[in-house]
C-alpha positions as CSV (number, residue, x, y, z in Angstrom):
1,M,-0.1,-0.1,0.0
2,A,1.6,3.5,-1.2
3,T,1.6,6.1,1.2
4,D,1.9,9.8,0.5
5,K,4.5,10.9,2.9
6,P,6.3,14.4,2.5
7,G,9.3,14.9,0.9
8,P,12.5,16.2,2.8
9,G,11.7,19.7,1.6
10,W,8.3,19.8,3.1
11,D,8.4,22.6,5.9
12,G,4.9,21.4,7.5
13,H,2.5,24.2,5.8
14,L,-0.9,22.4,5.6
15,L,-4.5,23.2,5.7
16,L,-6.0,21.7,8.7
17,P,-9.7,21.8,10.2
18,H,-9.5,22.8,14.0
19,V,-11.6,22.3,16.8
20,S,-12.0,25.9,18.1
21,E,-11.2,29.6,16.8
22,E,-8.6,30.0,19.5
23,E,-6.6,26.4,18.2
24,R,-7.3,28.0,14.7
25,L,-5.6,31.5,15.7
26,R,-3.0,29.8,17.7
27,G,-2.1,27.7,14.3
28,L,-2.4,30.6,12.1
29,A,0.0,32.6,14.6
30,A,2.8,29.9,14.4
31,W,2.7,29.3,10.8
32,V,3.1,33.2,10.2
33,R,5.9,33.0,12.5
34,R,7.7,30.4,11.1
35,G,7.4,31.8,7.6
36,L,8.7,35.6,9.0
37,E,11.5,33.6,10.8
38,R,12.6,32.2,7.4
39,A,12.1,35.4,5.8
40,Q,9.2,34.0,3.6
41,V,6.1,36.0,2.7
42,T,3.3,34.8,4.0
43,V,-0.3,35.7,2.5
44,A,-3.3,34.4,4.6
45,A,-6.7,33.6,3.3
46,A,-9.6,33.4,5.3
47,A,-13.6,32.8,4.4
48,A,-14.9,36.3,6.0
49,R,-17.7,35.9,8.4
50,E,-20.2,36.7,5.8
51,P,-21.3,33.7,3.4
52,G,-19.6,34.3,-0.1
53,V,-16.8,36.3,1.0
54,L,-13.2,35.4,0.5
55,V,-10.5,37.7,2.2
56,L,-7.0,37.7,0.9
57,H,-4.6,39.9,3.0
58,L,-2.0,41.3,0.8
59,A,-0.2,44.0,3.2
60,G,2.7,42.1,3.6
61,V,3.4,41.6,-0.2
62,S,5.8,44.0,-1.1
63,Y,6.1,42.5,-4.5
64,L,3.1,40.9,-6.7
65,A,4.1,38.8,-9.9
66,A,1.5,39.6,-12.8
67,S,1.4,35.7,-13.2
68,A,0.6,35.9,-9.4
69,A,-2.4,38.3,-9.7
70,Q,-3.4,36.2,-12.6
71,A,-3.5,32.9,-10.5
72,I,-5.1,34.8,-7.9
73,A,-7.8,35.5,-10.6
74,A,-7.9,32.2,-12.3
75,A,-8.2,30.4,-8.5
76,T,-11.3,32.6,-8.0
77,R,-13.0,32.4,-10.9
78,A,-15.8,29.7,-10.2
79,F,-16.5,31.3,-6.7
80,R,-17.1,34.9,-8.1
81,G,-18.9,33.5,-11.3
82,D,-21.5,31.9,-8.6
83,G,-21.5,35.4,-6.9
84,G,-18.9,35.5,-4.3
85,R,-16.9,38.5,-3.5
86,L,-13.1,38.5,-3.3
87,L,-11.9,41.6,-1.1
88,L,-8.2,41.8,-1.5
89,I,-6.9,43.8,1.8
90,M,-4.3,46.6,2.0
91,P,-2.4,45.8,-1.2
92,S,1.1,48.0,-1.5
93,A,0.7,50.4,-4.1
94,A,3.2,48.4,-6.1
95,S,0.6,45.5,-5.8
96,V,-1.9,47.8,-6.8
97,L,-0.5,48.9,-10.1
98,V,0.0,45.0,-10.8
99,L,-3.6,44.4,-10.4
100,Q,-4.4,47.6,-12.4
101,A,-2.3,46.3,-15.3
102,T,-3.3,42.8,-15.2
103,G,-7.2,44.1,-15.3
104,V,-7.9,41.9,-11.9
105,D,-8.9,45.0,-10.3
106,E,-11.9,45.3,-12.5
107,L,-13.2,42.0,-12.6
108,P,-16.4,40.9,-11.5
109,G,-16.5,40.2,-7.9
110,V,-12.9,41.8,-7.0
111,E,-12.7,44.3,-4.6
112,L,-9.3,46.0,-2.9
113,V,-10.2,47.5,-0.1
114,G,-7.6,50.1,1.6
115,S,-3.7,50.1,0.3
116,L,-0.7,51.1,1.5
117,P,1.5,54.3,0.4
């Protein structure tokens, strides 16, 4: 019987259900701390308390490649097509330029909320 064991480069990042909100927040904080200690960019996405809303916090993203903006759009296409809203929170000025250049900011269901200078 084959097993799906992680390879040697696996760093422990997983998407896991949690028993409580407190447990989820502790796990999220540990994940972000691990990413910061490794000088990695961490992006947190979460379903908002409002049904049909996905929140993507971009405040820590200083560089957003056009391919990443397009991947965000592609990954949420079906969700947005079903009436879902994607909130891109606090993108940097550079990220806003990329989102505008790729047209992601104008897609149905996409909203930019706040921005950093």
